[in-house]
PDBQT receptor file of N, H, CA, C and O in Angstrom, charges set to zero:
ATOM      1  N   UNK A   1     175.894 269.278 122.865  1.00  0.00    +0.000 N 
ATOM      2  CA  UNK A   1     176.184 270.399 122.013  1.00  0.00    +0.000 C 
ATOM      3  C   UNK A   1     175.938 270.013 120.557  1.00  0.00    +0.000 C 
ATOM      4  O   UNK A   1     176.131 268.868 120.148  1.00  0.00    +0.000 OA
ATOM      5  N   UNK A   2     175.517 270.984 119.818  1.00  0.00    +0.000 N 
ATOM      6  H   UNK A   2     175.360 271.914 120.150  1.00  0.00    +0.000 HD
ATOM      7  CA  UNK A   2     175.295 270.731 118.409  1.00  0.00    +0.000 C 
ATOM      8  C   UNK A   2     173.938 270.153 118.083  1.00  0.00    +0.000 C 
ATOM      9  O   UNK A   2     173.664 269.837 116.925  1.00  0.00    +0.000 OA
ATOM     10  N   UNK A   3     173.086 270.007 119.074  1.00  0.00    +0.000 N 
ATOM     11  H   UNK A   3     173.308 270.264 120.015  1.00  0.00    +0.000 HD
ATOM     12  CA  UNK A   3     171.756 269.471 118.837  1.00  0.00    +0.000 C 
ATOM     13  C   UNK A   3     170.757 270.561 118.513  1.00  0.00    +0.000 C 
ATOM     14  O   UNK A   3     171.093 271.745 118.483  1.00  0.00    +0.000 OA
ATOM     15  N   UNK A   4     169.538 270.152 118.274  1.00  0.00    +0.000 N 
ATOM     16  H   UNK A   4     169.264 269.191 118.298  1.00  0.00    +0.000 HD
ATOM     17  CA  UNK A   4     168.438 271.082 118.010  1.00  0.00    +0.000 C 
ATOM     18  C   UNK A   4     168.115 271.860 119.293  1.00  0.00    +0.000 C 
ATOM     19  O   UNK A   4     168.129 271.295 120.387  1.00  0.00    +0.000 OA
ATOM     20  N   UNK A   5     167.830 273.129 119.152  1.00  0.00    +0.000 N 
ATOM     21  H   UNK A   5     167.818 273.587 118.263  1.00  0.00    +0.000 HD
ATOM     22  CA  UNK A   5     167.504 273.994 120.282  1.00  0.00    +0.000 C 
ATOM     23  C   UNK A   5     166.272 273.448 121.002  1.00  0.00    +0.000 C 
ATOM     24  O   UNK A   5     165.217 273.298 120.386  1.00  0.00    +0.000 OA
ATOM     25  N   UNK A   6     166.389 273.153 122.283  1.00  0.00    +0.000 N 
ATOM     26  H   UNK A   6     167.246 273.275 122.784  1.00  0.00    +0.000 HD
ATOM     27  CA  UNK A   6     165.294 272.581 123.080  1.00  0.00    +0.000 C 
ATOM     28  C   UNK A   6     164.058 273.472 123.057  1.00  0.00    +0.000 C 
ATOM     29  O   UNK A   6     162.938 272.970 123.150  1.00  0.00    +0.000 OA
ATOM     30  N   UNK A   7     164.238 274.776 122.936  1.00  0.00    +0.000 N 
ATOM     31  H   UNK A   7     165.148 275.184 122.860  1.00  0.00    +0.000 HD
ATOM     32  CA  UNK A   7     163.115 275.706 122.973  1.00  0.00    +0.000 C 
ATOM     33  C   UNK A   7     162.348 275.755 121.651  1.00  0.00    +0.000 C 
ATOM     34  O   UNK A   7     161.304 276.402 121.556  1.00  0.00    +0.000 OA
ATOM     35  N   UNK A   8     162.869 275.070 120.638  1.00  0.00    +0.000 N 
ATOM     36  H   UNK A   8     163.716 274.544 120.715  1.00  0.00    +0.000 HD
ATOM     37  CA  UNK A   8     162.186 274.966 119.348  1.00  0.00    +0.000 C 
ATOM     38  C   UNK A   8     161.546 273.593 119.150  1.00  0.00    +0.000 C 
ATOM     39  O   UNK A   8     161.044 273.303 118.064  1.00  0.00    +0.000 OA
ATOM     40  N   UNK A   9     161.556 272.757 120.161  1.00  0.00    +0.000 N 
ATOM     41  H   UNK A   9     161.964 272.993 121.043  1.00  0.00    +0.000 HD
ATOM     42  CA  UNK A   9     161.085 271.373 120.046  1.00  0.00    +0.000 C 
ATOM     43  C   UNK A   9     159.702 271.191 120.665  1.00  0.00    +0.000 C 
ATOM     44  O   UNK A   9     159.326 271.890 121.605  1.00  0.00    +0.000 OA
ATOM     45  N   UNK A  10     158.959 270.240 120.116  1.00  0.00    +0.000 N 
ATOM     46  H   UNK A  10     159.264 269.672 119.352  1.00  0.00    +0.000 HD
ATOM     47  CA  UNK A  10     157.757 269.743 120.774  1.00  0.00    +0.000 C 
ATOM     48  C   UNK A  10     157.914 268.234 120.859  1.00  0.00    +0.000 C 
ATOM     49  O   UNK A  10     158.658 267.647 120.073  1.00  0.00    +0.000 OA
ATOM     50  N   UNK A  11     157.241 267.608 121.781  1.00  0.00    +0.000 N 
ATOM     51  H   UNK A  11     156.636 268.084 122.420  1.00  0.00    +0.000 HD
ATOM     52  CA  UNK A  11     157.447 266.192 122.045  1.00  0.00    +0.000 C 
ATOM     53  C   UNK A  11     156.122 265.452 121.999  1.00  0.00    +0.000 C 
ATOM     54  O   UNK A  11     155.119 265.909 122.548  1.00  0.00    +0.000 OA
ATOM     55  N   UNK A  12     156.131 264.308 121.340  1.00  0.00    +0.000 N 
ATOM     56  H   UNK A  12     156.945 263.937 120.893  1.00  0.00    +0.000 HD
ATOM     57  CA  UNK A  12     154.947 263.462 121.238  1.00  0.00    +0.000 C 
ATOM     58  C   UNK A  12     155.263 262.104 121.855  1.00  0.00    +0.000 C 
ATOM     59  O   UNK A  12     156.341 261.552 121.635  1.00  0.00    +0.000 OA
ATOM     60  N   UNK A  13     154.332 261.575 122.620  1.00  0.00    +0.000 N 
ATOM     61  H   UNK A  13     153.457 262.023 122.799  1.00  0.00    +0.000 HD
ATOM     62  CA  UNK A  13     154.496 260.228 123.157  1.00  0.00    +0.000 C 
ATOM     63  C   UNK A  13     155.560 260.137 124.217  1.00  0.00    +0.000 C 
ATOM     64  O   UNK A  13     155.822 261.088 124.952  1.00  0.00    +0.000 OA
ATOM     65  N   UNK A  14     156.171 258.964 124.281  1.00  0.00    +0.000 N 
ATOM     66  H   UNK A  14     155.957 258.190 123.684  1.00  0.00    +0.000 HD
ATOM     67  CA  UNK A  14     157.196 258.703 125.288  1.00  0.00    +0.000 C 
ATOM     68  C   UNK A  14     158.514 259.365 124.910  1.00  0.00    +0.000 C 
ATOM     69  O   UNK A  14     158.868 259.448 123.734  1.00  0.00    +0.000 OA
ATOM     70  N   UNK A  15     159.226 259.829 125.916  1.00  0.00    +0.000 N 
ATOM     71  H   UNK A  15     158.938 259.762 126.871  1.00  0.00    +0.000 HD
ATOM     72  CA  UNK A  15     160.506 260.495 125.711  1.00  0.00    +0.000 C 
ATOM     73  C   UNK A  15     161.521 259.857 126.645  1.00  0.00    +0.000 C 
ATOM     74  O   UNK A  15     161.243 259.651 127.826  1.00  0.00    +0.000 OA
ATOM     75  N   UNK A  16     162.689 259.546 126.121  1.00  0.00    +0.000 N 
ATOM     76  H   UNK A  16     162.915 259.713 125.161  1.00  0.00    +0.000 HD
ATOM     77  CA  UNK A  16     163.815 259.093 126.943  1.00  0.00    +0.000 C 
ATOM     78  C   UNK A  16     164.861 260.200 126.899  1.00  0.00    +0.000 C 
ATOM     79  O   UNK A  16     165.261 260.642 125.822  1.00  0.00    +0.000 OA
ATOM     80  N   UNK A  17     165.289 260.631 128.035  1.00  0.00    +0.000 N 
ATOM     81  H   UNK A  17     164.965 260.272 128.910  1.00  0.00    +0.000 HD
ATOM     82  CA  UNK A  17     166.294 261.690 128.124  1.00  0.00    +0.000 C 
ATOM     83  C   UNK A  17     167.609 261.059 128.550  1.00  0.00    +0.000 C 
ATOM     84  O   UNK A  17     167.690 260.453 129.619  1.00  0.00    +0.000 OA
ATOM     85  N   UNK A  18     168.631 261.193 127.730  1.00  0.00    +0.000 N 
ATOM     86  H   UNK A  18     168.565 261.685 126.861  1.00  0.00    +0.000 HD
ATOM     87  CA  UNK A  18     169.961 260.670 128.026  1.00  0.00    +0.000 C 
ATOM     88  C   UNK A  18     170.900 261.863 128.110  1.00  0.00    +0.000 C 
ATOM     89  O   UNK A  18     171.020 262.637 127.161  1.00  0.00    +0.000 OA
ATOM     90  N   UNK A  19     171.561 262.006 129.245  1.00  0.00    +0.000 N 
ATOM     91  H   UNK A  19     171.464 261.377 130.017  1.00  0.00    +0.000 HD
ATOM     92  CA  UNK A  19     172.445 263.147 129.472  1.00  0.00    +0.000 C 
ATOM     93  C   UNK A  19     173.898 262.678 129.519  1.00  0.00    +0.000 C 
ATOM     94  O   UNK A  19     174.203 261.624 130.077  1.00  0.00    +0.000 OA
ATOM     95  N   UNK A  20     174.777 263.466 128.934  1.00  0.00    +0.000 N 
ATOM     96  H   UNK A  20     174.529 264.322 128.481  1.00  0.00    +0.000 HD
ATOM     97  CA  UNK A  20     176.197 263.147 128.978  1.00  0.00    +0.000 C 
ATOM     98  C   UNK A  20     176.934 264.154 129.832  1.00  0.00    +0.000 C 
ATOM     99  O   UNK A  20     176.440 265.250 130.098  1.00  0.00    +0.000 OA
ATOM    100  N   UNK A  21     178.122 263.769 130.258  1.00  0.00    +0.000 N 
ATOM    101  H   UNK A  21     178.524 262.879 130.042  1.00  0.00    +0.000 HD
ATOM    102  CA  UNK A  21     178.900 264.713 131.060  1.00  0.00    +0.000 C 
ATOM    103  C   UNK A  21     179.678 265.663 130.158  1.00  0.00    +0.000 C 
ATOM    104  O   UNK A  21     179.818 265.426 128.959  1.00  0.00    +0.000 OA
ATOM    105  N   UNK A  22     180.174 266.726 130.746  1.00  0.00    +0.000 N 
ATOM    106  H   UNK A  22     180.060 266.918 131.720  1.00  0.00    +0.000 HD
ATOM    107  CA  UNK A  22     180.835 267.769 129.963  1.00  0.00    +0.000 C 
ATOM    108  C   UNK A  22     182.110 267.268 129.298  1.00  0.00    +0.000 C 
ATOM    109  O   UNK A  22     182.422 267.657 128.173  1.00  0.00    +0.000 OA
ATOM    110  N   UNK A  23     182.836 266.416 129.982  1.00  0.00    +0.000 N 
ATOM    111  H   UNK A  23     182.582 266.100 130.896  1.00  0.00    +0.000 HD
ATOM    112  CA  UNK A  23     184.113 265.944 129.449  1.00  0.00    +0.000 C 
ATOM    113  C   UNK A  23     183.984 264.969 128.297  1.00  0.00    +0.000 C 
ATOM    114  O   UNK A  23     184.742 265.043 127.330  1.00  0.00    +0.000 OA
ATOM    115  N   UNK A  24     183.020 264.048 128.394  1.00  0.00    +0.000 N 
ATOM    116  H   UNK A  24     182.404 263.988 129.180  1.00  0.00    +0.000 HD
ATOM    117  CA  UNK A  24     182.920 262.982 127.393  1.00  0.00    +0.000 C 
ATOM    118  C   UNK A  24     181.643 263.011 126.574  1.00  0.00    +0.000 C 
ATOM    119  O   UNK A  24     181.578 262.377 125.520  1.00  0.00    +0.000 OA
ATOM    120  N   UNK A  25     180.640 263.718 127.023  1.00  0.00    +0.000 N 
ATOM    121  H   UNK A  25     180.692 264.233 127.878  1.00  0.00    +0.000 HD
ATOM    122  CA  UNK A  25     179.373 263.752 126.294  1.00  0.00    +0.000 C 
ATOM    123  C   UNK A  25     178.697 262.396 126.297  1.00  0.00    +0.000 C 
ATOM    124  O   UNK A  25     178.858 261.618 127.237  1.00  0.00    +0.000 OA
ATOM    125  N   UNK A  26     177.940 262.112 125.247  1.00  0.00    +0.000 N 
ATOM    126  H   UNK A  26     177.809 262.744 124.484  1.00  0.00    +0.000 HD
ATOM    127  CA  UNK A  26     177.239 260.836 125.132  1.00  0.00    +0.000 C 
ATOM    128  C   UNK A  26     178.123 259.800 124.455  1.00  0.00    +0.000 C 
ATOM    129  O   UNK A  26     179.044 260.137 123.711  1.00  0.00    +0.000 OA
ATOM    130  N   UNK A  27     177.829 258.546 124.724  1.00  0.00    +0.000 N 
ATOM    131  H   UNK A  27     177.081 258.272 125.329  1.00  0.00    +0.000 HD
ATOM    132  CA  UNK A  27     178.554 257.472 124.043  1.00  0.00    +0.000 C 
ATOM    133  C   UNK A  27     178.157 257.451 122.575  1.00  0.00    +0.000 C 
ATOM    134  O   UNK A  27     177.105 257.970 122.201  1.00  0.00    +0.000 OA
ATOM    135  N   UNK A  28     178.996 256.856 121.752  1.00  0.00    +0.000 N 
ATOM    136  H   UNK A  28     179.850 256.434 122.056  1.00  0.00    +0.000 HD
ATOM    137  CA  UNK A  28     178.674 256.717 120.335  1.00  0.00    +0.000 C 
ATOM    138  C   UNK A  28     177.384 255.934 120.155  1.00  0.00    +0.000 C 
ATOM    139  O   UNK A  28     176.578 256.263 119.285  1.00  0.00    +0.000 OA
ATOM    140  N   UNK A  29     177.175 254.901 120.966  1.00  0.00    +0.000 N 
ATOM    141  H   UNK A  29     177.830 254.633 121.673  1.00  0.00    +0.000 HD
ATOM    142  CA  UNK A  29     175.958 254.094 120.889  1.00  0.00    +0.000 C 
ATOM    143  C   UNK A  29     174.719 254.962 121.113  1.00  0.00    +0.000 C 
ATOM    144  O   UNK A  29     173.746 254.863 120.364  1.00  0.00    +0.000 OA
ATOM    145  N   UNK A  30     174.754 255.806 122.135  1.00  0.00    +0.000 N 
ATOM    146  H   UNK A  30     175.544 255.886 122.743  1.00  0.00    +0.000 HD
ATOM    147  CA  UNK A  30     173.616 256.677 122.435  1.00  0.00    +0.000 C 
ATOM    148  C   UNK A  30     173.354 257.652 121.303  1.00  0.00    +0.000 C 
ATOM    149  O   UNK A  30     172.204 257.856 120.916  1.00  0.00    +0.000 OA
ATOM    150  N   UNK A  31     174.392 258.248 120.773  1.00  0.00    +0.000 N 
ATOM    151  H   UNK A  31     175.326 258.082 121.088  1.00  0.00    +0.000 HD
ATOM    152  CA  UNK A  31     174.232 259.207 119.671  1.00  0.00    +0.000 C 
ATOM    153  C   UNK A  31     173.676 258.536 118.420  1.00  0.00    +0.000 C 
ATOM    154  O   UNK A  31     172.793 259.085 117.762  1.00  0.00    +0.000 OA
ATOM    155  N   UNK A  32     174.185 257.362 118.092  1.00  0.00    +0.000 N 
ATOM    156  H   UNK A  32     174.902 256.916 118.626  1.00  0.00    +0.000 HD
ATOM    157  CA  UNK A  32     173.765 256.672 116.880  1.00  0.00    +0.000 C 
ATOM    158  C   UNK A  32     172.328 256.163 116.966  1.00  0.00    +0.000 C 
ATOM    159  O   UNK A  32     171.666 256.007 115.940  1.00  0.00    +0.000 OA
ATOM    160  N   UNK A  33     171.843 255.903 118.171  1.00  0.00    +0.000 N 
ATOM    161  H   UNK A  33     172.381 256.029 119.005  1.00  0.00    +0.000 HD
ATOM    162  CA  UNK A  33     170.505 255.352 118.345  1.00  0.00    +0.000 C 
ATOM    163  C   UNK A  33     169.461 256.376 118.774  1.00  0.00    +0.000 C 
ATOM    164  O   UNK A  33     168.301 256.029 118.996  1.00  0.00    +0.000 OA
ATOM    165  N   UNK A  34     169.866 257.619 118.889  1.00  0.00    +0.000 N 
ATOM    166  H   UNK A  34     170.808 257.900 118.708  1.00  0.00    +0.000 HD
ATOM    167  CA  UNK A  34     168.934 258.673 119.279  1.00  0.00    +0.000 C 
ATOM    168  C   UNK A  34     168.069 259.076 118.094  1.00  0.00    +0.000 C 
ATOM    169  O   UNK A  34     168.547 259.194 116.966  1.00  0.00    +0.000 OA
ATOM    170  N   UNK A  35     166.791 259.285 118.372  1.00  0.00    +0.000 N 
ATOM    171  H   UNK A  35     166.402 259.190 119.288  1.00  0.00    +0.000 HD
ATOM    172  CA  UNK A  35     165.886 259.782 117.333  1.00  0.00    +0.000 C 
ATOM    173  C   UNK A  35     166.216 261.234 117.007  1.00  0.00    +0.000 C 
ATOM    174  O   UNK A  35     166.160 261.658 115.852  1.00  0.00    +0.000 OA
ATOM    175  N   UNK A  36     166.561 261.986 118.049  1.00  0.00    +0.000 N 
ATOM    176  H   UNK A  36     166.606 261.641 118.987  1.00  0.00    +0.000 HD
ATOM    177  CA  UNK A  36     166.904 263.397 117.876  1.00  0.00    +0.000 C 
ATOM    178  C   UNK A  36     167.872 263.806 118.977  1.00  0.00    +0.000 C 
ATOM    179  O   UNK A  36     167.797 263.305 120.099  1.00  0.00    +0.000 OA
ATOM    180  N   UNK A  37     168.767 264.706 118.655  1.00  0.00    +0.000 N 
ATOM    181  H   UNK A  37     168.828 265.113 117.744  1.00  0.00    +0.000 HD
ATOM    182  CA  UNK A  37     169.698 265.251 119.642  1.00  0.00    +0.000 C 
ATOM    183  C   UNK A  37     169.315 266.704 119.892  1.00  0.00    +0.000 C 
ATOM    184  O   UNK A  37     169.144 267.482 118.953  1.00  0.00    +0.000 OA
ATOM    185  N   UNK A  38     169.184 267.060 121.156  1.00  0.00    +0.000 N 
ATOM    186  H   UNK A  38     169.323 266.429 121.919  1.00  0.00    +0.000 HD
ATOM    187  CA  UNK A  38     168.807 268.425 121.524  1.00  0.00    +0.000 C 
ATOM    188  C   UNK A  38     169.891 269.036 122.396  1.00  0.00    +0.000 C 
ATOM    189  O   UNK A  38     170.729 268.325 122.951  1.00  0.00    +0.000 OA
ATOM    190  N   UNK A  39     169.871 270.341 122.512  1.00  0.00    +0.000 N 
ATOM    191  H   UNK A  39     169.191 270.919 122.061  1.00  0.00    +0.000 HD
ATOM    192  CA  UNK A  39     170.810 271.025 123.394  1.00  0.00    +0.000 C 
ATOM    193  C   UNK A  39     170.184 272.314 123.906  1.00  0.00    +0.000 C 
ATOM    194  O   UNK A  39     169.197 272.810 123.362  1.00  0.00    +0.000 OA
ATOM    195  N   UNK A  40     170.774 272.834 124.948  1.00  0.00    +0.000 N 
ATOM    196  H   UNK A  40     171.575 272.431 125.390  1.00  0.00    +0.000 HD
ATOM    197  CA  UNK A  40     170.359 274.119 125.509  1.00  0.00    +0.000 C 
ATOM    198  C   UNK A  40     171.226 275.210 124.915  1.00  0.00    +0.000 C 
ATOM    199  O   UNK A  40     172.452 275.105 124.957  1.00  0.00    +0.000 OA
ATOM    200  N   UNK A  41     170.624 276.259 124.361  1.00  0.00    +0.000 N 
ATOM    201  H   UNK A  41     169.628 276.344 124.326  1.00  0.00    +0.000 HD
ATOM    202  CA  UNK A  41     171.440 277.365 123.864  1.00  0.00    +0.000 C 
ATOM    203  C   UNK A  41     172.048 278.107 125.058  1.00  0.00    +0.000 C 
ATOM    204  O   UNK A  41     171.383 278.311 126.074  1.00  0.00    +0.000 OA
ATOM    205  N   UNK A  42     173.282 278.498 124.928  1.00  0.00    +0.000 N 
ATOM    206  H   UNK A  42     173.822 278.332 124.102  1.00  0.00    +0.000 HD
ATOM    207  CA  UNK A  42     173.968 279.170 126.030  1.00  0.00    +0.000 C 
ATOM    208  C   UNK A  42     174.296 280.610 125.627  1.00  0.00    +0.000 C 
ATOM    209  O   UNK A  42     174.729 280.873 124.505  1.00  0.00    +0.000 OA
ATOM    210  N   UNK A  43     174.080 281.532 126.563  1.00  0.00    +0.000 N 
ATOM    211  H   UNK A  43     173.729 281.319 127.475  1.00  0.00    +0.000 HD
ATOM    212  CA  UNK A  43     174.472 282.930 126.340  1.00  0.00    +0.000 C 
ATOM    213  C   UNK A  43     175.997 283.005 126.290  1.00  0.00    +0.000 C 
ATOM    214  O   UNK A  43     176.682 282.124 126.810  1.00  0.00    +0.000 OA
ATOM    215  N   UNK A  44     176.508 284.020 125.686  1.00  0.00    +0.000 N 
ATOM    216  H   UNK A  44     175.951 284.735 125.264  1.00  0.00    +0.000 HD
ATOM    217  CA  UNK A  44     177.957 284.163 125.525  1.00  0.00    +0.000 C 
ATOM    218  C   UNK A  44     178.728 284.158 126.836  1.00  0.00    +0.000 C 
ATOM    219  O   UNK A  44     179.898 283.775 126.858  1.00  0.00    +0.000 OA
ATOM    220  N   UNK A  45     178.102 284.571 127.918  1.00  0.00    +0.000 N 
ATOM    221  H   UNK A  45     177.152 284.881 127.900  1.00  0.00    +0.000 HD
ATOM    222  CA  UNK A  45     178.816 284.662 129.192  1.00  0.00    +0.000 C 
ATOM    223  C   UNK A  45     178.891 283.326 129.935  1.00  0.00    +0.000 C 
ATOM    224  O   UNK A  45     179.599 283.218 130.936  1.00  0.00    +0.000 OA
ATOM    225  N   UNK A  46     178.162 282.300 129.453  1.00  0.00    +0.000 N 
ATOM    226  H   UNK A  46     177.587 282.387 128.640  1.00  0.00    +0.000 HD
ATOM    227  CA  UNK A  46     178.167 280.995 130.110  1.00  0.00    +0.000 C 
ATOM    228  C   UNK A  46     178.781 279.954 129.189  1.00  0.00    +0.000 C 
ATOM    229  O   UNK A  46     178.472 279.896 127.999  1.00  0.00    +0.000 OA
ATOM    230  N   UNK A  47     179.652 279.137 129.754  1.00  0.00    +0.000 N 
ATOM    231  H   UNK A  47     179.903 279.184 130.720  1.00  0.00    +0.000 HD
ATOM    232  CA  UNK A  47     180.272 278.077 128.953  1.00  0.00    +0.000 C 
ATOM    233  C   UNK A  47     179.466 276.789 129.028  1.00  0.00    +0.000 C 
ATOM    234  O   UNK A  47     179.289 276.108 128.019  1.00  0.00    +0.000 OA
ATOM    235  N   UNK A  48     178.972 276.448 130.226  1.00  0.00    +0.000 N 
ATOM    236  H   UNK A  48     179.116 277.002 131.046  1.00  0.00    +0.000 HD
ATOM    237  CA  UNK A  48     178.241 275.196 130.374  1.00  0.00    +0.000 C 
ATOM    238  C   UNK A  48     177.404 275.232 131.654  1.00  0.00    +0.000 C 
ATOM    239  O   UNK A  48     177.545 276.126 132.489  1.00  0.00    +0.000 OA
ATOM    240  N   UNK A  49     176.535 274.238 131.778  1.00  0.00    +0.000 N 
ATOM    241  H   UNK A  49     176.421 273.512 131.100  1.00  0.00    +0.000 HD
ATOM    242  CA  UNK A  49     175.726 274.063 132.981  1.00  0.00    +0.000 C 
ATOM    243  C   UNK A  49     176.046 272.706 133.603  1.00  0.00    +0.000 C 
ATOM    244  O   UNK A  49     176.424 271.766 132.903  1.00  0.00    +0.000 OA
ATOM    245  N   UNK A  50     175.894 272.614 134.892  1.00  0.00    +0.000 N 
ATOM    246  H   UNK A  50     175.587 273.377 135.460  1.00  0.00    +0.000 HD
ATOM    247  CA  UNK A  50     175.953 271.336 135.580  1.00  0.00    +0.000 C 
ATOM    248  C   UNK A  50     174.905 270.420 134.961  1.00  0.00    +0.000 C 
ATOM    249  O   UNK A  50     173.816 270.882 134.620  1.00  0.00    +0.000 OA
ATOM    250  N   UNK A  51     175.207 269.132 134.807  1.00  0.00    +0.000 N 
ATOM    251  H   UNK A  51     176.092 268.756 135.083  1.00  0.00    +0.000 HD
ATOM    252  CA  UNK A  51     174.290 268.214 134.137  1.00  0.00    +0.000 C 
ATOM    253  C   UNK A  51     172.948 268.120 134.860  1.00  0.00    +0.000 C 
ATOM    254  O   UNK A  51     171.922 267.933 134.207  1.00  0.00    +0.000 OA
ATOM    255  N   UNK A  52     172.925 268.244 136.178  1.00  0.00    +0.000 N 
ATOM    256  H   UNK A  52     173.759 268.396 136.709  1.00  0.00    +0.000 HD
ATOM    257  CA  UNK A  52     171.660 268.201 136.920  1.00  0.00    +0.000 C 
ATOM    258  C   UNK A  52     170.802 269.423 136.593  1.00  0.00    +0.000 C 
ATOM    259  O   UNK A  52     169.586 269.301 136.438  1.00  0.00    +0.000 OA
ATOM    260  N   UNK A  53     171.414 270.581 136.488  1.00  0.00    +0.000 N 
ATOM    261  H   UNK A  53     172.401 270.680 136.614  1.00  0.00    +0.000 HD
ATOM    262  CA  UNK A  53     170.685 271.807 136.151  1.00  0.00    +0.000 C 
ATOM    263  C   UNK A  53     170.182 271.721 134.711  1.00  0.00    +0.000 C 
ATOM    264  O   UNK A  53     169.017 272.010 134.438  1.00  0.00    +0.000 OA
ATOM    265  N   UNK A  54     171.055 271.326 133.800  1.00  0.00    +0.000 N 
ATOM    266  H   UNK A  54     172.002 271.091 134.022  1.00  0.00    +0.000 HD
ATOM    267  CA  UNK A  54     170.665 271.199 132.394  1.00  0.00    +0.000 C 
ATOM    268  C   UNK A  54     169.531 270.192 132.241  1.00  0.00    +0.000 C 
ATOM    269  O   UNK A  54     168.569 270.440 131.514  1.00  0.00    +0.000 OA
ATOM    270  N   UNK A  55     169.642 269.061 132.923  1.00  0.00    +0.000 N 
ATOM    271  H   UNK A  55     170.423 268.859 133.514  1.00  0.00    +0.000 HD
ATOM    272  CA  UNK A  55     168.591 268.047 132.864  1.00  0.00    +0.000 C 
ATOM    273  C   UNK A  55     167.270 268.564 133.391  1.00  0.00    +0.000 C 
ATOM    274  O   UNK A  55     166.217 268.252 132.836  1.00  0.00    +0.000 OA
ATOM    275  N   UNK A  56     167.310 269.348 134.451  1.00  0.00    +0.000 N 
ATOM    276  H   UNK A  56     168.166 269.601 134.902  1.00  0.00    +0.000 HD
ATOM    277  CA  UNK A  56     166.089 269.919 135.020  1.00  0.00    +0.000 C 
ATOM    278  C   UNK A  56     165.403 270.868 134.042  1.00  0.00    +0.000 C 
ATOM    279  O   UNK A  56     164.184 270.820 133.881  1.00  0.00    +0.000 OA
ATOM    280  N   UNK A  57     166.177 271.725 133.394  1.00  0.00    +0.000 N 
ATOM    281  H   UNK A  57     167.168 271.764 133.524  1.00  0.00    +0.000 HD
ATOM    282  CA  UNK A  57     165.613 272.655 132.413  1.00  0.00    +0.000 C 
ATOM    283  C   UNK A  57     165.011 271.878 131.244  1.00  0.00    +0.000 C 
ATOM    284  O   UNK A  57     163.910 272.187 130.788  1.00  0.00    +0.000 OA
ATOM    285  N   UNK A  58     165.735 270.874 130.764  1.00  0.00    +0.000 N 
ATOM    286  H   UNK A  58     166.629 270.623 131.135  1.00  0.00    +0.000 HD
ATOM    287  CA  UNK A  58     165.249 270.064 129.639  1.00  0.00    +0.000 C 
ATOM    288  C   UNK A  58     163.987 269.309 130.022  1.00  0.00    +0.000 C 
ATOM    289  O   UNK A  58     163.040 269.268 129.237  1.00  0.00    +0.000 OA
ATOM    290  N   UNK A  59     163.946 268.705 131.216  1.00  0.00    +0.000 N 
ATOM    291  H   UNK A  59     164.716 268.738 131.854  1.00  0.00    +0.000 HD
ATOM    292  CA  UNK A  59     162.747 267.979 131.644  1.00  0.00    +0.000 C 
ATOM    293  C   UNK A  59     161.549 268.909 131.772  1.00  0.00    +0.000 C 
ATOM    294  O   UNK A  59     160.429 268.520 131.443  1.00  0.00    +0.000 OA
ATOM    295  N   UNK A  60     161.768 270.126 132.242  1.00  0.00    +0.000 N 
ATOM    296  H   UNK A  60     162.678 270.442 132.509  1.00  0.00    +0.000 HD
ATOM    297  CA  UNK A  60     160.680 271.091 132.321  1.00  0.00    +0.000 C 
ATOM    298  C   UNK A  60     160.150 271.402 130.928  1.00  0.00    +0.000 C 
ATOM    299  O   UNK A  60     158.938 271.434 130.717  1.00  0.00    +0.000 OA
ATOM    300  N   UNK A  61     161.047 271.631 129.980  1.00  0.00    +0.000 N 
ATOM    301  H   UNK A  61     162.032 271.605 130.152  1.00  0.00    +0.000 HD
ATOM    302  CA  UNK A  61     160.627 271.924 128.613  1.00  0.00    +0.000 C 
ATOM    303  C   UNK A  61     159.878 270.745 127.999  1.00  0.00    +0.000 C 
ATOM    304  O   UNK A  61     158.880 270.941 127.305  1.00  0.00    +0.000 OA
ATOM    305  N   UNK A  62     160.345 269.538 128.244  1.00  0.00    +0.000 N 
ATOM    306  H   UNK A  62     161.156 269.379 128.808  1.00  0.00    +0.000 HD
ATOM    307  CA  UNK A  62     159.652 268.354 127.734  1.00  0.00    +0.000 C 
ATOM    308  C   UNK A  62     158.237 268.305 128.314  1.00  0.00    +0.000 C 
ATOM    309  O   UNK A  62     157.272 268.102 127.578  1.00  0.00    +0.000 OA
ATOM    310  N   UNK A  63     158.114 268.488 129.618  1.00  0.00    +0.000 N 
ATOM    311  H   UNK A  63     158.898 268.653 130.216  1.00  0.00    +0.000 HD
ATOM    312  CA  UNK A  63     156.816 268.464 130.276  1.00  0.00    +0.000 C 
ATOM    313  C   UNK A  63     155.889 269.560 129.730  1.00  0.00    +0.000 C 
ATOM    314  O   UNK A  63     154.709 269.320 129.473  1.00  0.00    +0.000 OA
ATOM    315  N   UNK A  64     156.443 270.759 129.558  1.00  0.00    +0.000 N 
ATOM    316  H   UNK A  64     157.402 270.954 129.767  1.00  0.00    +0.000 HD
ATOM    317  CA  UNK A  64     155.638 271.899 129.120  1.00  0.00    +0.000 C 
ATOM    318  C   UNK A  64     155.226 271.795 127.653  1.00  0.00    +0.000 C 
ATOM    319  O   UNK A  64     154.242 272.408 127.239  1.00  0.00    +0.000 OA
ATOM    320  N   UNK A  65     155.974 271.021 126.864  1.00  0.00    +0.000 N 
ATOM    321  H   UNK A  65     156.774 270.522 127.200  1.00  0.00    +0.000 HD
ATOM    322  CA  UNK A  65     155.714 270.963 125.426  1.00  0.00    +0.000 C 
ATOM    323  C   UNK A  65     155.327 269.593 124.918  1.00  0.00    +0.000 C 
ATOM    324  O   UNK A  65     155.456 269.321 123.724  1.00  0.00    +0.000 OA
ATOM    325  N   UNK A  66     154.857 268.726 125.790  1.00  0.00    +0.000 N 
ATOM    326  H   UNK A  66     154.752 268.946 126.760  1.00  0.00    +0.000 HD
ATOM    327  CA  UNK A  66     154.376 267.415 125.371  1.00  0.00    +0.000 C 
ATOM    328  C   UNK A  66     152.960 267.553 124.853  1.00  0.00    +0.000 C 
ATOM    329  O   UNK A  66     152.095 268.114 125.525  1.00  0.00    +0.000 OA
ATOM    330  N   UNK A  67     152.728 267.041 123.659  1.00  0.00    +0.000 N 
ATOM    331  H   UNK A  67     153.431 266.585 123.113  1.00  0.00    +0.000 HD
ATOM    332  CA  UNK A  67     151.403 267.127 123.051  1.00  0.00    +0.000 C 
ATOM    333  C   UNK A  67     150.781 265.762 122.948  1.00  0.00    +0.000 C 
ATOM    334  O   UNK A  67     149.659 265.631 122.459  1.00  0.00    +0.000 OA
TER     335      UNK A  67
């Protein structure tokens, strides 16, 4: 949460995707060493997605927008 909208991103070169759980999110180490933090925008009727579903959507976007 609080990252750049995944649908506004493009990706160059190698990408490492680190996913956190809903309760704890990412570790401080992961956040501090990330080049960029991204997130999925959620409609008002949804609070969150399962991490596997969110990861799948993000991986698709990375694949579709790699230049």
